[in-house]
N, C-alpha and C positions, 0 to 999 in steps of 0.2 A: 329284603329288608338285610341291611348292615348291623353290627355291634351297638351302632350309635342312636338308633332307630331301635333297637330296641330299650336300653339306657333311655331314653325322652320316653317311652311307654312307661316304663316301670315310674319315673318321677313322676307321671302325670298319672298315673291309676294313685299312688301314693298320698297327693293329693287332695283326688277326687273323694276320698274316701267309703272307695270303692274296697268290698271286703275279698272278690275273688270275680277275675277276668279271665276269658277261655276264647283263644281267640284260634283260627285258622287260618295264614295266609299261604297261597300257592301249597308247596309241601314240607311248610312249615305249620309247629305245631306249638302256641305256647298258656302257657296257664301261671297267672301270678295271683298270688296268694297273701293276704296282709289281714294280721290281727284286728279287734277290733279298734279303734281309736284309742290311745292311751289319755292319760291327763297331760294338763301343760307341763313341758318340759322333757316327758318322756321319750325316748326314741321309740320307733317302732321297726320292725322288722320283716323284711320282705321276703317272701319263698317263690321264686321264680324256677319253673321247670320248661325245657327247651327241647324240645325233640324233629328233629328233621323225618320226615318219612321217607322213604327207599324211594328213589329216583326210579323211572321205568322207563326201559332202553328197550325204544323199536328199532328195528334194525331192516334195513331195505334192502333190493334185493340187486348189486349190484348188474349192470347192463352194459355192455359194449355195442357200444353204435359205432364203434370205425375201431381199425387195427391197430389205431394209435390211443384211444381208448382202451384195449384192453391191454397193451403194451405199458401203459404208467400204471394200470389197476397192480399190475406185477412185480411192477418196481417199488411202489407205493407200501406193498405186504413188506411186512419187519422178516426181518431172519427170524429161523426158529430159536436160535441162540442171542440173538438179540439181549432181548430181558425177561427171555421165559424162565431163565434158571437166578434169578433174583427177587427176593420176598421184598414188597412195598411194603413200610412202614406206614404207614394212615395214620389221619388227625382224630383221635379221641372225642376232640370237642371243637365246638367253633369259637375263633378268639385270633391273639394277635400271636406270631410266631417270632421265637426268642431263640438264636444259637446257643445262646451264651446268656449267664447271671446279667452281667453286665457291660458295655461295652467295651468297659476296661478288661474284663476277661477274656481267657481265650474259648474259640467254641467246645462246647462238653463232645459234642461228634462233626470230625468233619473226612471228605473225601479221602479215601487209606486208611484210616483207623478201624483198629480190630475193638469188636464191643460182644460183650456178651450180657446176656439176661438179666435184666434188674436196672443195668447203666441208663443215667441218666442221660437222655441223646439231646432233649430240646426244652425248654420250657413253652405252656402256652397262657397267656395271659386270657383271665374272663373273666367279666363284670367287677373289676380292680385285684382280685388274686391270680396268681402266678402258681399254676401249676406244673411241676417237674413231670415232665414224662418220660418213664421208663420202658428202657425196651424187652419186646418180647422176643426177641431171639437173636440169636449169637451169628457172628459174622463177619464180616469186615466192608464198609461202608463203602459204593462204588458213587456214587451219586446225590448229592443233595437239590431236593427237586423245589422247593420255595427259597423264596429269597428271604435275609433274615428284617425282622422288626413288619411283616406284610399280615394281612387279614389270612386269615386260611377258611376254611368251610370243614364241617362234620367230614369223615372219613375220605379229605383230600389228603393224597398221596406226602409223604413228606422225604420219604430218604428211598433209594434202591439199597439192600446188603444183600452180599454174595455169601450164602449158608458155608461154602466148602471153607 
C-alpha cells in the first residue's frame, strides 16, 4: 500500500460518512478517525494514524553445495570496516524524500558535508505536509542512499554518516 492508496482511502472514508475505520493490511495498521458530519459549508477534519509493524526477518542457514559456492559466500560477505563504522540515518515516517526545500535550492546535506545534531538534512513530504528532518548525529555524510523526490518507507536508510 503506497501513499496514493492511503490518500484515496482517506477520501473514501470522508465521503462515506464513517466516523472511524481501523484496517490492518500486511504489516501496516491504519486508523482513520473523522468527527461527525458538520453543517453544510463546514469542513471536516480527519485524523489518520499509520503504523508499520516491525518486519520479522528470518535468516536461513547458508549451505555450501560445492567449493565454488563456499568461495562465493566468502567474497560476498562485507568486510568488517566496510560500513560498520558508519551510522545509518533512517526515515522517521513514510512519504516522499526531498534533499532540498525546492528544486532551485542546494541540497541540505550531501556527500562530504559535515553535519551536527539538529541540522536539517532533508525533507519528507507526507500527506501534503513538508517535514524538515533534523540529524540526530554529528559527523560527515559518506553516502546518500535515496534519490531525490522518491517515495520512502518508515525506517528506510537515508544516509550513511561517519561519526569520527
